[in-house]
N, CA, C and O atoms as a MOPAC input file, in Angstrom:
PM7 MOZYME 1SCF
protein

 N      5.33300 1   -86.20200 1    96.16500 1
 C      4.32400 1   -87.00200 1    95.49500 1
 C      4.99600 1   -87.95300 1    94.50900 1
 O      6.06100 1   -87.67300 1    93.95900 1
 N      4.35000 1   -89.04800 1    94.31800 1
 C      4.87700 1   -90.00000 1    93.34600 1
 C      4.38600 1   -89.61200 1    91.96800 1
 O      3.46400 1   -88.81100 1    91.81100 1
 N      5.02100 1   -90.19800 1    90.98500 1
 C      4.61900 1   -89.91800 1    89.60300 1
 C      3.17700 1   -90.33000 1    89.36000 1
 O      2.43500 1   -89.63900 1    88.66100 1
 N      2.79100 1   -91.43900 1    89.92900 1
 C      1.42200 1   -91.93400 1    89.74000 1
 C      0.40200 1   -90.94500 1    90.31200 1
 O     -0.63700 1   -90.71000 1    89.69600 1
 N      0.67900 1   -90.37400 1    91.46100 1
 C     -0.22300 1   -89.40300 1    92.08200 1
 C     -0.31300 1   -88.12600 1    91.25800 1
 O     -1.38900 1   -87.54500 1    91.11600 1
 N      0.81300 1   -87.69400 1    90.71800 1
 C      0.82600 1   -86.48500 1    89.88100 1
 C      0.00500 1   -86.71400 1    88.61800 1
 O     -0.81100 1   -85.87100 1    88.24500 1
 N      0.21700 1   -87.84200 1    87.96500 1
 C     -0.52900 1   -88.15500 1    86.73900 1
 C     -2.02100 1   -88.24800 1    87.04200 1
 O     -2.83900 1   -87.74900 1    86.27000 1
 N     -2.38100 1   -88.87800 1    88.14900 1
 C     -3.78100 1   -89.00000 1    88.53600 1
 C     -4.39600 1   -87.62400 1    88.78500 1
 O     -5.51500 1   -87.35900 1    88.34300 1
 N     -3.69200 1   -86.76200 1    89.47400 1
 C     -4.18700 1   -85.42500 1    89.77800 1
 C     -4.39300 1   -84.60800 1    88.50500 1
 O     -5.42400 1   -83.95200 1    88.35400 1
 N     -3.43400 1   -84.64000 1    87.59800 1
 C     -3.53500 1   -83.88900 1    86.33800 1
 C     -4.67900 1   -84.43900 1    85.48700 1
 O     -5.46000 1   -83.67000 1    84.92800 1
 N     -4.77800 1   -85.74500 1    85.39000 1
 C     -5.84400 1   -86.36300 1    84.60000 1
 C     -7.21400 1   -86.01800 1    85.16900 1
 O     -8.13900 1   -85.72100 1    84.41300 1
 N     -7.35400 1   -86.05300 1    86.47300 1
 C     -8.61800 1   -85.71100 1    87.11700 1
 C     -8.97900 1   -84.24300 1    86.87000 1
 O    -10.14000 1   -83.92500 1    86.61300 1
 N     -8.00500 1   -83.36800 1    86.94600 1
 C     -8.25300 1   -81.93700 1    86.70400 1
 C     -8.70900 1   -81.69900 1    85.26700 1
 O     -9.64800 1   -80.93800 1    85.03500 1
 N     -8.06200 1   -82.33500 1    84.31500 1
 C     -8.43700 1   -82.17400 1    82.90400 1
 C     -9.83700 1   -82.74200 1    82.66700 1
 O    -10.65900 1   -82.10800 1    82.00500 1
 N    -10.11100 1   -83.91900 1    83.19800 1
 C    -11.43200 1   -84.53200 1    83.02500 1
 C    -12.51200 1   -83.67000 1    83.67700 1
 O    -13.58700 1   -83.49100 1    83.10400 1
 N    -12.24200 1   -83.14200 1    84.85000 1
 C    -13.20100 1   -82.26600 1    85.51200 1
 C    -13.47900 1   -81.00600 1    84.71100 1
 O    -14.62500 1   -80.56700 1    84.60900 1
 N    -12.42900 1   -80.42500 1    84.14400 1
 C    -12.59200 1   -79.22700 1    83.31400 1
 C    -13.44800 1   -79.52200 1    82.09700 1
 O    -14.32400 1   -78.73100 1    81.74700 1
 N    -13.20400 1   -80.64300 1    81.45400 1
 C    -13.97800 1   -81.00200 1    80.26500 1
 C    -15.44400 1   -81.26600 1    80.61200 1
 O    -16.33100 1   -80.82400 1    79.88200 1
 N    -15.71300 1   -81.96700 1    81.69100 1
 C    -17.09300 1   -82.22400 1    82.10300 1
 C    -17.80200 1   -80.90100 1    82.39100 1
 O    -18.93300 1   -80.69900 1    81.94900 1
 N    -17.15500 1   -80.00900 1    83.11900 1
 C    -17.75300 1   -78.71000 1    83.41400 1
 C    -18.01800 1   -77.93500 1    82.12600 1
 O    -19.10600 1   -77.39200 1    81.93400 1
 N    -17.03100 1   -77.88700 1    81.25700 1
 C    -17.14700 1   -77.10300 1    80.03000 1
 C    -18.28800 1   -77.60900 1    79.14300 1
 O    -19.08100 1   -76.81400 1    78.63800 1
 N    -18.36900 1   -78.90900 1    78.95500 1
 C    -19.34500 1   -79.45500 1    78.02500 1
 C    -20.74500 1   -79.62800 1    78.59800 1
 O    -21.71100 1   -79.67600 1    77.83700 1
 N    -20.88200 1   -79.72200 1    79.91400 1
 C    -22.18600 1   -80.01800 1    80.47200 1
 C    -22.78800 1   -78.92700 1    81.35500 1
 O    -24.00800 1   -78.86900 1    81.50800 1
 N    -21.96000 1   -78.06500 1    81.93600 1
 C    -22.49700 1   -77.12400 1    82.90700 1
 C    -22.29500 1   -75.65900 1    82.55200 1
 O    -23.09300 1   -74.82500 1    82.98100 1
 N    -21.29900 1   -75.31800 1    81.81300 1
 C    -21.00100 1   -73.91800 1    81.52300 1
 C    -21.89800 1   -73.40200 1    80.40100 1
 O    -22.01800 1   -74.02400 1    79.34500 1
 N    -22.52000 1   -72.26300 1    80.64900 1
 C    -23.26300 1   -71.60200 1    79.58100 1
 C    -22.22600 1   -71.06500 1    78.61300 1
 O    -21.22000 1   -70.48900 1    79.02800 1
 N    -22.46400 1   -71.25000 1    77.34400 1
 C    -21.47000 1   -70.76000 1    76.40400 1
 C    -21.38300 1   -69.24100 1    76.49900 1
 O    -22.37200 1   -68.56400 1    76.77900 1
 N    -20.20500 1   -68.73100 1    76.26500 1
 C    -19.97900 1   -67.28600 1    76.35200 1
 C    -20.84300 1   -66.54200 1    75.34700 1
 O    -21.34100 1   -65.45400 1    75.63700 1
 N    -21.02100 1   -67.11900 1    74.17600 1
 C    -21.81600 1   -66.44400 1    73.14800 1
 C    -23.28600 1   -66.35700 1    73.58200 1
 O    -23.95700 1   -65.36300 1    73.30400 1
 N    -23.78700 1   -67.40100 1    74.26400 1
 C    -25.15600 1   -67.35200 1    74.78000 1
 C    -25.28700 1   -66.30400 1    75.87800 1
 O    -26.29100 1   -65.59400 1    75.95400 1
 N    -24.27600 1   -66.21300 1    76.71900 1
 C    -24.29900 1   -65.22800 1    77.80500 1
 C    -24.31300 1   -63.80600 1    77.24000 1
 O    -25.04400 1   -62.94900 1    77.73700 1
 N    -23.51000 1   -63.55200 1    76.20700 1
 C    -23.47600 1   -62.22600 1    75.57400 1
 C    -24.81600 1   -61.93300 1    74.91700 1
 O    -25.33400 1   -60.82300 1    75.03500 1
 N    -25.37700 1   -62.91100 1    74.23100 1
 C    -26.68100 1   -62.72600 1    73.58100 1
 C    -27.74800 1   -62.37300 1    74.61300 1
 O    -28.52800 1   -61.44300 1    74.41000 1
 N    -27.78100 1   -63.11100 1    75.71600 1
 C    -28.77100 1   -62.84700 1    76.76500 1
 C    -28.59200 1   -61.45700 1    77.36900 1
 O    -29.57300 1   -60.76100 1    77.63200 1
 N    -27.34800 1   -61.05200 1    77.58800 1
 C    -27.06300 1   -59.74600 1    78.16100 1
 C    -27.52900 1   -58.62300 1    77.23500 1
 O    -28.16800 1   -57.67000 1    77.68000 1
 N    -27.20800 1   -58.73800 1    75.96000 1
 C    -27.60300 1   -57.68800 1    75.00500 1
 C    -29.12000 1   -57.64300 1    74.87800 1
 O    -29.70800 1   -56.56200 1    74.86900 1
 N    -29.75400 1   -58.80100 1    74.78100 1
 C    -31.21400 1   -58.84700 1    74.66300 1
 C    -31.88700 1   -58.18500 1    75.86600 1
 O    -32.89300 1   -57.49000 1    75.72300 1
 N    -31.32300 1   -58.40800 1    77.04400 1
 C    -31.89000 1   -57.84700 1    78.28000 1
 C    -31.64100 1   -56.34100 1    78.39200 1
 O    -32.52500 1   -55.59900 1    78.81900 1
 N    -30.45100 1   -55.89000 1    78.01500 1
 C    -30.03500 1   -54.50600 1    78.26500 1
 C    -30.27500 1   -53.54200 1    77.10300 1
 O    -30.42000 1   -52.34000 1    77.32200 1
 N    -30.31700 1   -54.04800 1    75.88500 1
 C    -30.45100 1   -53.16200 1    74.72100 1
 C    -31.63000 1   -53.57700 1    73.84600 1
 O    -31.45400 1   -54.33600 1    72.89300 1
 N    -32.81500 1   -53.09300 1    74.15600 1
 C    -33.95900 1   -53.45000 1    73.31800 1
 C    -33.86000 1   -52.78500 1    71.94600 1
 O    -33.15500 1   -51.79300 1    71.76100 1
 N    -34.57400 1   -53.35200 1    71.01100 1
 C    -34.64200 1   -52.75700 1    69.68000 1
 C    -35.13400 1   -51.32800 1    69.82200 1
 O    -36.07700 1   -51.06600 1    70.56900 1
 N    -34.50300 1   -50.40000 1    69.11000 1
 C    -34.85600 1   -48.98500 1    69.20900 1
 C    -33.92600 1   -48.20400 1    70.11500 1
 O    -34.03200 1   -46.98000 1    70.20000 1
 N    -33.00300 1   -48.89700 1    70.80500 1
 C    -32.02200 1   -48.18100 1    71.63200 1
 C    -31.21300 1   -47.25200 1    70.74700 1
 O    -30.97900 1   -47.54200 1    69.57300 1
 N    -30.78600 1   -46.13000 1    71.32000 1
 C    -30.02600 1   -45.16000 1    70.53500 1
 C    -28.58200 1   -45.63500 1    70.36300 1
 O    -28.10400 1   -46.52100 1    71.07000 1
 N    -27.93000 1   -45.02700 1    69.42300 1
 C    -26.51000 1   -45.31400 1    69.17800 1
 C    -25.69700 1   -45.01500 1    70.44300 1
 O    -24.78700 1   -45.77000 1    70.78600 1
 N    -26.01600 1   -43.93000 1    71.12800 1
 C    -25.30200 1   -43.58200 1    72.35100 1
 C    -25.53300 1   -44.62400 1    73.43500 1
 O    -24.60700 1   -44.93600 1    74.18300 1
 N    -26.73400 1   -45.16800 1    73.54400 1
 C    -27.00600 1   -46.21900 1    74.52500 1
 C    -26.17300 1   -47.47000 1    74.23900 1
 O    -25.71300 1   -48.13900 1    75.16500 1
 N    -25.98300 1   -47.77800 1    72.97800 1
 C    -25.14300 1   -48.92400 1    72.61300 1
 C    -23.69800 1   -48.66600 1    73.03800 1
 O    -23.05700 1   -49.53700 1    73.62600 1
 N    -23.18700 1   -47.47400 1    72.74300 1
 C    -21.80800 1   -47.14700 1    73.15600 1
 C    -21.67500 1   -47.13200 1    74.67900 1
 O    -20.66300 1   -47.58700 1    75.21100 1
 N    -22.67700 1   -46.61800 1    75.38200 1
 C    -22.64300 1   -46.61900 1    76.84900 1
 C    -22.62500 1   -48.05300 1    77.39000 1
 O    -21.88300 1   -48.36000 1    78.32300 1
 N    -23.43600 1   -48.91700 1    76.80400 1
 C    -23.47000 1   -50.33800 1    77.17800 1
 C    -22.09000 1   -50.97100 1    77.00900 1
 O    -21.60500 1   -51.66500 1    77.90200 1
 N    -21.46800 1   -50.72900 1    75.86700 1
 C    -20.15300 1   -51.31100 1    75.59100 1
 C    -19.09100 1   -50.75400 1    76.53800 1
 O    -18.26800 1   -51.50200 1    77.06500 1
 N    -19.11500 1   -49.44600 1    76.74800 1
 C    -18.12400 1   -48.81100 1    77.62100 1
 C    -18.26100 1   -49.29200 1    79.06500 1
 O    -17.25900 1   -49.54000 1    79.73500 1
 N    -19.48800 1   -49.42400 1    79.54100 1
 C    -19.71700 1   -49.85900 1    80.92000 1
 C    -19.18600 1   -51.26900 1    81.16100 1
 O    -18.83300 1   -51.61600 1    82.28800 1
 N    -19.13000 1   -52.07800 1    80.11200 1
 C    -18.66100 1   -53.45500 1    80.23700 1
 C    -17.25400 1   -53.65700 1    79.67600 1
 O    -16.77100 1   -54.78200 1    79.54800 1
 N    -16.61800 1   -52.54700 1    79.34800 1
 C    -15.25600 1   -52.56000 1    78.80500 1
 C    -15.12000 1   -53.47400 1    77.58800 1
 O    -14.15400 1   -54.22500 1    77.45200 1
 N    -16.11300 1   -53.38500 1    76.71600 1
 C    -16.09900 1   -54.13400 1    75.46200 1
 C    -15.57300 1   -53.19700 1    74.38400 1
 O    -16.11400 1   -52.11200 1    74.17000 1
 N    -14.53300 1   -53.62000 1    73.72300 1
 C    -13.93000 1   -52.78200 1    72.68800 1
 C    -14.82100 1   -52.73400 1    71.44900 1
 O    -15.49700 1   -53.70500 1    71.10900 1
 N    -14.80300 1   -51.57900 1    70.78600 1
 C    -15.63200 1   -51.42600 1    69.59400 1
 C    -14.98300 1   -50.46300 1    68.61900 1
 O    -14.08900 1   -49.69100 1    68.96500 1
 N    -15.46200 1   -50.53700 1    67.39800 1
 C    -15.01700 1   -49.61800 1    66.36800 1
 C    -15.97800 1   -48.45400 1    66.25900 1
 O    -16.94900 1   -48.35400 1    67.00800 1
 N    -15.69300 1   -47.58100 1    65.31800 1
 C    -16.54000 1   -46.41700 1    65.09000 1
 C    -17.79200 1   -46.80300 1    64.31100 1
 O    -17.82600 1   -47.82400 1    63.62300 1
 N    -18.80000 1   -45.98000 1    64.43200 1
 C    -20.01500 1   -46.12700 1    63.63100 1
 C    -19.64100 1   -45.91600 1    62.17800 1
 O    -18.92300 1   -44.97300 1    61.84500 1
 N    -20.12800 1   -46.79600 1    61.30800 1
 C    -19.84900 1   -46.57800 1    59.89700 1
 C    -21.02200 1   -47.04000 1    59.03400 1
 O    -21.83600 1   -47.87300 1    59.43400 1
 N    -21.07100 1   -46.47200 1    57.85500 1
 C    -22.05900 1   -46.84900 1    56.86000 1
 C    -21.28200 1   -47.42100 1    55.68600 1
 O    -20.40000 1   -46.76700 1    55.13000 1
 N    -21.61700 1   -48.64300 1    55.32100 1
 C    -20.91200 1   -49.29300 1    54.22700 1
 C    -21.37900 1   -50.72700 1    54.08400 1
 O    -22.39500 1   -51.12300 1    54.65500 1
 N    -20.62600 1   -51.50200 1    53.31100 1
 C    -20.99900 1   -52.90700 1    53.13500 1
 C    -21.00300 1   -53.63700 1    54.48100 1
 O    -20.18100 1   -53.35500 1    55.35200 1
 N    -21.92400 1   -54.56200 1    54.63500 1
 C    -22.05400 1   -55.34100 1    55.86900 1
 C    -20.70700 1   -55.99400 1    56.20000 1
 O    -20.17400 1   -56.74100 1    55.37900 1
 N    -20.14100 1   -55.72600 1    57.39700 1
 C    -18.83100 1   -56.26000 1    57.74600 1
 C    -18.85800 1   -57.68500 1    58.30100 1
 O    -17.80700 1   -58.21300 1    58.66400 1
 N    -20.02600 1   -58.32100 1    58.37500 1
 C    -20.14000 1   -59.66700 1    58.93800 1
 C    -19.17600 1   -60.60900 1    58.22000 1
 O    -19.23700 1   -60.76000 1    57.00000 1
 N    -18.30100 1   -61.23300 1    58.97600 1
 C    -17.25600 1   -62.08900 1    58.40300 1
 C    -17.86300 1   -63.29600 1    57.69200 1
 O    -18.77900 1   -63.93900 1    58.20500 1
 N    -17.34900 1   -63.58800 1    56.52600 1
 C    -17.76600 1   -64.76400 1    55.78700 1
 C    -18.88700 1   -64.54400 1    54.79100 1
 O    -19.22900 1   -65.46000 1    54.04400 1
 N    -19.46900 1   -63.34800 1    54.76000 1
 C    -20.52700 1   -63.07300 1    53.78000 1
 C    -19.92900 1   -62.96700 1    52.39000 1
 O    -18.90400 1   -62.30900 1    52.21500 1
 N    -20.53700 1   -63.59200 1    51.40500 1
 C    -20.06400 1   -63.39100 1    50.02800 1
 C    -20.26200 1   -61.93100 1    49.61700 1
 O    -21.19700 1   -61.27200 1    50.07300 1
 N    -19.39600 1   -61.44300 1    48.77100 1
 C    -19.46100 1   -60.03600 1    48.35600 1
 C    -20.82600 1   -59.65600 1    47.78800 1
 O    -21.29400 1   -58.53800 1    48.00600 1
 N    -21.46700 1   -60.56500 1    47.06800 1
 C    -22.75500 1   -60.23000 1    46.45900 1
 C    -23.87400 1   -60.09200 1    47.49500 1
 O    -24.92500 1   -59.52900 1    47.18900 1
 N    -23.66200 1   -60.59700 1    48.71600 1
 C    -24.66700 1   -60.48100 1    49.76900 1
 C    -24.40800 1   -59.31900 1    50.72800 1
 O    -25.17900 1   -59.11000 1    51.66500 1
 N    -23.35200 1   -58.57500 1    50.50900 1
 C    -23.00900 1   -57.45700 1    51.40100 1
 C    -23.82400 1   -56.21600 1    51.01900 1
 O    -23.49400 1   -55.50000 1    50.07400 1
 N    -24.88700 1   -55.98700 1    51.77400 1
 C    -25.71800 1   -54.82100 1    51.54200 1
 C    -25.20100 1   -53.64600 1    52.35300 1
 O    -24.41100 1   -53.80900 1    53.28300 1
 N    -25.65600 1   -52.47200 1    51.98700 1
 C    -25.28900 1   -51.26400 1    52.71800 1
 C    -25.89200 1   -51.32100 1    54.11100 1
 O    -27.09900 1   -51.51200 1    54.25500 1
 N    -25.06700 1   -51.15700 1    55.13800 1
 C    -25.51200 1   -51.22900 1    56.52700 1
 C    -24.94800 1   -50.07400 1    57.32700 1
 O    -23.86700 1   -49.56300 1    57.03300 1
 N    -25.69700 1   -49.66700 1    58.34700 1
 C    -25.22400 1   -48.70700 1    59.34100 1
 C    -24.92000 1   -49.54100 1    60.57700 1
 O    -25.81700 1   -50.16800 1    61.14200 1
 N    -23.66300 1   -49.55000 1    61.00000 1
 C    -23.34200 1   -50.47000 1    62.09100 1
 C    -22.14400 1   -50.04200 1    62.92900 1
 O    -21.36100 1   -49.16200 1    62.56800 1
 N    -22.05200 1   -50.71800 1    64.06700 1
 C    -20.90900 1   -50.63900 1    64.96900 1
 C    -20.50400 1   -52.08500 1    65.22800 1
 O    -21.35100 1   -52.93400 1    65.50500 1
 N    -19.21200 1   -52.35800 1    65.13800 1
 C    -18.71000 1   -53.70000 1    65.41000 1
 C    -17.92500 1   -53.66100 1    66.72000 1
 O    -17.05300 1   -52.81400 1    66.91400 1
 N    -18.25000 1   -54.59300 1    67.61300 1
 C    -17.53800 1   -54.72600 1    68.88700 1
 C    -16.96700 1   -56.13400 1    68.96200 1
 O    -17.38700 1   -57.02100 1    68.22000 1
 N    -16.01500 1   -56.33500 1    69.85600 1
 C    -15.40500 1   -57.66200 1    69.95200 1
 C    -14.97800 1   -57.94600 1    71.38300 1
 O    -14.57400 1   -57.05500 1    72.13000 1
 N    -15.08300 1   -59.22300 1    71.73600 1
 C    -14.69300 1   -59.69300 1    73.05300 1
 C    -13.72400 1   -60.85700 1    72.85600 1
 O    -14.14300 1   -61.92800 1    72.41800 1
 N    -12.44500 1   -60.67500 1    73.16800 1
 C    -11.50900 1   -61.79400 1    73.06600 1
 C    -11.74600 1   -62.77900 1    74.21100 1
 O    -11.91700 1   -62.36500 1    75.35700 1
 N    -11.75800 1   -64.05900 1    73.91300 1
 C    -11.96700 1   -65.09600 1    74.92000 1
 C    -10.79000 1   -66.05800 1    74.89100 1
 O    -10.44000 1   -66.60500 1    73.84600 1
 N    -10.19000 1   -66.25300 1    76.05200 1
 C     -9.08800 1   -67.19800 1    76.17700 1
 C     -9.63600 1   -68.50400 1    76.72000 1
 O    -10.35300 1   -68.52200 1    77.72100 1
 N     -9.29700 1   -69.58800 1    76.05700 1
 C     -9.75800 1   -70.89600 1    76.48900 1
 C     -8.88500 1   -71.40300 1    77.62600 1
 O     -7.65800 1   -71.38600 1    77.53900 1
 N     -9.52400 1   -71.84700 1    78.67600 1
 C     -8.79300 1   -72.42300 1    79.79800 1
 C     -8.80600 1   -73.94200 1    79.74900 1
 O     -8.26700 1   -74.60500 1    80.63500 1
 N     -9.42100 1   -74.48600 1    78.71600 1
 C     -9.51100 1   -75.93000 1    78.56700 1
 C     -8.44600 1   -76.36400 1    77.56200 1
 O     -8.36700 1   -75.80300 1    76.46900 1
 N     -7.62600 1   -77.35800 1    77.91800 1
 C     -6.58800 1   -77.80900 1    76.99000 1
 C     -7.18100 1   -78.24700 1    75.64800 1
 O     -8.25900 1   -78.84100 1    75.59600 1
 N     -6.48000 1   -77.95300 1    74.59500 1
 C     -6.81900 1   -78.34300 1    73.22000 1
 C     -7.98100 1   -77.57000 1    72.61300 1
 O     -8.39600 1   -77.88200 1    71.49700 1
 N     -8.51800 1   -76.57800 1    73.30400 1
 C     -9.53100 1   -75.72000 1    72.72000 1
 C     -8.88700 1   -74.36900 1    72.42600 1
 O     -8.16500 1   -73.81500 1    73.25500 1
 N     -9.16000 1   -73.85800 1    71.24600 1
 C     -8.49100 1   -72.63100 1    70.81500 1
 C     -9.12200 1   -71.39300 1    71.43900 1
 O    -10.27800 1   -71.40800 1    71.86300 1
 N     -8.33800 1   -70.32500 1    71.48400 1
 C     -8.86200 1   -69.02100 1    71.87400 1
 C     -9.75500 1   -68.53400 1    70.73500 1
 O     -9.59400 1   -68.94700 1    69.58700 1
 N    -10.69600 1   -67.65400 1    71.06600 1
 C    -11.58900 1   -67.15000 1    70.03800 1
 C    -12.01800 1   -65.73400 1    70.37500 1
 O    -11.75100 1   -65.23000 1    71.46600 1
 N    -12.68500 1   -65.10400 1    69.42700 1
 C    -13.20800 1   -63.75400 1    69.59700 1
 C    -14.69800 1   -63.78000 1    69.29300 1
 O    -15.13700 1   -64.36700 1    68.30400 1
 N    -15.46700 1   -63.13400 1    70.16100 1
 C    -16.89000 1   -62.96200 1    69.88100 1
 C    -17.04900 1   -61.58800 1    69.24000 1
 O    -16.74300 1   -60.56700 1    69.85600 1
 N    -17.52400 1   -61.57300 1    68.01800 1
 C    -17.79200 1   -60.30800 1    67.32700 1
 C    -19.26900 1   -59.99400 1    67.48000 1
 O    -20.12700 1   -60.86400 1    67.32900 1
 N    -19.54700 1   -58.74600 1    67.78100 1
 C    -20.92700 1   -58.27900 1    67.92300 1
 C    -21.15500 1   -57.20700 1    66.86200 1
 O    -20.43900 1   -56.20700 1    66.80500 1
 N    -22.15200 1   -57.43000 1    66.03400 1
 C    -22.49600 1   -56.48400 1    64.97700 1
 C    -23.81600 1   -55.82400 1    65.36300 1
 O    -24.85700 1   -56.48000 1    65.39600 1
 N    -23.77300 1   -54.52500 1    65.65300 1
 C    -24.97500 1   -53.75700 1    65.97100 1
 C    -25.39200 1   -53.01600 1    64.70900 1
 O    -24.62400 1   -52.21600 1    64.17400 1
 N    -26.59700 1   -53.27700 1    64.23500 1
 C    -27.10800 1   -52.63400 1    63.02600 1
 C    -28.15200 1   -51.58700 1    63.40900 1
 O    -29.00000 1   -51.81900 1    64.27100 1
 N    -28.07100 1   -50.43100 1    62.75000 1
 C    -28.93700 1   -49.30200 1    63.07100 1
 C    -29.80800 1   -48.93100 1    61.88000 1
 O    -29.45800 1   -49.19200 1    60.72900 1
 N    -30.95700 1   -48.31300 1    62.18000 1
 C    -31.81700 1   -47.80700 1    61.11700 1
 C    -31.35900 1   -46.40100 1    60.72700 1
 O    -30.34800 1   -45.91000 1    61.22900 1
 N    -32.09600 1   -45.76800 1    59.84300 1
 C    -31.69000 1   -44.44300 1    59.34900 1
 C    -31.76000 1   -43.36000 1    60.42000 1
 O    -31.19400 1   -42.28200 1    60.23700 1
 N    -32.44200 1   -43.62300 1    61.53600 1
 C    -32.52100 1   -42.66800 1    62.63900 1
 C    -31.48000 1   -42.94200 1    63.72700 1
 O    -31.53900 1   -42.35900 1    64.81000 1
 N    -30.54300 1   -43.81600 1    63.43700 1
 C    -29.46700 1   -44.19500 1    64.36300 1
 C    -29.98200 1   -44.92900 1    65.60300 1
 O    -29.39900 1   -44.82700 1    66.68200 1
 N    -31.07000 1   -45.66300 1    65.43800 1
 C    -31.60400 1   -46.49800 1    66.50800 1
 C    -31.30700 1   -47.95900 1    66.19700 1
 O    -31.28100 1   -48.36500 1    65.03500 1
 N    -31.08300 1   -48.74200 1    67.24500 1
 C    -30.72600 1   -50.14300 1    67.07400 1
 C    -31.85100 1   -50.89900 1    66.38900 1
 O    -32.99600 1   -50.88000 1    66.84000 1
 N    -31.51000 1   -51.56000 1    65.30000 1
 C    -32.47500 1   -52.33600 1    64.53500 1
 C    -32.33800 1   -53.82600 1    64.87500 1
 O    -33.33400 1   -54.51900 1    65.08100 1
 N    -31.09200 1   -54.30600 1    64.92900 1
 C    -30.82200 1   -55.69700 1    65.26700 1
 C    -29.35000 1   -55.83800 1    65.61900 1
 O    -28.55600 1   -54.91600 1    65.43600 1
 N    -29.00500 1   -57.01700 1    66.12900 1
 C    -27.59900 1   -57.32600 1    66.36200 1
 C    -27.35500 1   -58.78400 1    66.00500 1
 O    -28.26500 1   -59.61200 1    66.04100 1
 N    -26.11700 1   -59.07500 1    65.66400 1
 C    -25.70600 1   -60.44200 1    65.35500 1
 C    -24.42700 1   -60.73300 1    66.11200 1
 O    -23.59700 1   -59.84900 1    66.32400 1
 N    -24.27900 1   -61.97900 1    66.51600 1
 C    -23.06500 1   -62.43800 1    67.17400 1
 C    -22.37600 1   -63.44600 1    66.27900 1
 O    -23.01700 1   -64.18800 1    65.53500 1
 N    -21.05800 1   -63.45700 1    66.36600 1
 C    -20.27300 1   -64.39400 1    65.57200 1
 C    -19.04900 1   -64.80600 1    66.36700 1
 O    -18.35300 1   -63.96800 1    66.93900 1
 N    -18.79400 1   -66.11400 1    66.39500 1
 C    -17.61200 1   -66.64100 1    67.07300 1
 C    -16.54500 1   -66.90500 1    66.02100 1
 O    -16.75000 1   -67.68600 1    65.09200 1
 N    -15.41500 1   -66.24900 1    66.17700 1
 C    -14.30500 1   -66.42500 1    65.23800 1
 C    -13.11500 1   -66.99300 1    65.97100 1
 O    -12.62800 1   -66.38800 1    66.92600 1
 N    -12.63200 1   -68.15600 1    65.53600 1
 C    -11.45400 1   -68.75900 1    66.15300 1
 C    -10.22000 1   -67.91500 1    65.85700 1
 O    -10.02500 1   -67.44900 1    64.73400 1
 N     -9.39600 1   -67.72600 1    66.87600 1
 C     -8.14400 1   -66.99700 1    66.69800 1
 C     -7.13900 1   -67.93600 1    66.05100 1
 O     -6.82500 1   -68.99600 1    66.59300 1
 N     -6.64600 1   -67.54200 1    64.90300 1
 C     -5.69300 1   -68.36900 1    64.17800 1
 C     -4.30100 1   -67.79300 1    64.37900 1
 O     -4.08200 1   -66.59200 1    64.22300 1
 N     -3.37400 1   -68.65800 1    64.72400 1
 C     -1.99500 1   -68.21400 1    64.96600 1
 C     -1.29600 1   -67.98900 1    63.64600 1
 O     -0.12500 1   -67.61200 1    63.62400 1

């Protein structure tokens, strides 16, 4: 191949990836939100949450009671929460976009039933 053909092929591949990413791909965070909403209704037990995570090979921490671990909250807004934090590392296949982690915060009531969940996208910093 000539240099011109190689440059054209690479440029076309990058442009195609960007068009797909920005216009057609459902964001990963939306996909995770939809999956959790569909599979784990409010009131699900703590064990059902762990089973959900294990079945999808999503890594998680232990159940804990303490200040809200949601990243970026000011200390004065950190209330006592019962929660499990899970995370999904995402590698970007698009040039110039960073890798990131989707954090999932599952909050439970005093009976260890799912009360709510929050998602957060955190860029991986080198």
